[in-house]
N, C-alpha and C positions, 0 to 999 in steps of 0.2 A: 503494500499499500505507499504511496506517498500522500501525504499533503500537499492541494494545489492553491489556497485561498480560501480568503473570508469576509464576510459581509454584515458586520451586526450593527441595529440600532439602539445604541446603547440607552433604553427608554423604558419605565413602566408600558408593557403590551408593546413593544417594540419589537420586530422581527430580527434573525438572526439567522446566517448561512456559511455553511461552511462546506469545503468542497474537494474528492481527493481523485485517486483514482486505484484502484484494487492491482491489486496482484498479478492478473493477470491484462492491465494496462484501462479497463475499463471504467468511465468515469462514473462518481456518485457523488451523491451531497445527502446531506443530513440539517435540517432548522428546527426551527420553531419561533418562540417568542418568550420574551421576559418576563416573570408572574410577579417577582420581584427583585429590586434591588437596594442594596446598603455599602455604598463603597464608603472605606473600602473593602468591605469585609465578606460579603455575601451575595452573589447573582444567585437568583435560582431563576430556574429556565426549562419549558418541556422541549420534548426532543421527537425529533419522527424521521425519519429516511427515507428513502426513495427505491426502495428494493425491497423485497419480501410482504409480510404483511403489515407494514408502515404503521405497525405498533407508536402508539403517541405514551412517553413517559416523562420524568421529574428529575430535573439533577439540580443537586444544590450543589454550589464550589463555596467553600470556606477558604479563606486567605487567613492566615498569620502569624503575626513578624514575630520573628526565634533570632537567636544571638547567632544564626549561621545563615541568616538569608527570612523565607519564607515557605511557611507551609502549607500544601496545598489540599485540603480533607473533599473528596467528592464522593455524594451519593448521589448512587444511581438507582432511584424506584420506578416500579410498573412491570413486575415479573413476576406477580402473583398469577399461577398455575401455568407458568413459563420459565422452566428451567432449563430448557435447552436453552433460547434464547439469555436466561442470565450467565448460562456457562462461556458463551460465544462472547457476551459483551465484557467480560470478566476479560479475556484475553485480549478484544480489540481495546480494551484500556492501555494494555501493554505497549503498544506500539502508538496507539491517538495521546499518551503523553511524552511523547518523544518529540511530537510537531513542532512544540515550541521553540524547545532548541534549532532546530532547521531553519525555522523562519526568521529568529532572530539572528542567525549564522549568516542566511542570504541576505539580510538587510546592512549589515557591514559594509 
């Protein structure tokens, strides 16, 4: 997978979208809206994808300052009765969390 871009409208009810390429080169996107924003600590947003069952879920991002930098905690909700999707998404998070590093390296 490869991260290709993002488009956030950072306001309550605002939309966001991220795009990428799968391992097979096929494009994909995920999108949603901001449900809550508590700068700089906790944006809460919906998430849905453009493949599969297009299930909508809720993500909470919590940013906490530490002596070493910033700790990011993500709560990914919406897998009730969908254990196979939960397993798949937990694997995907390991990859997705490398994208900011790739983005900032590209911006230099």
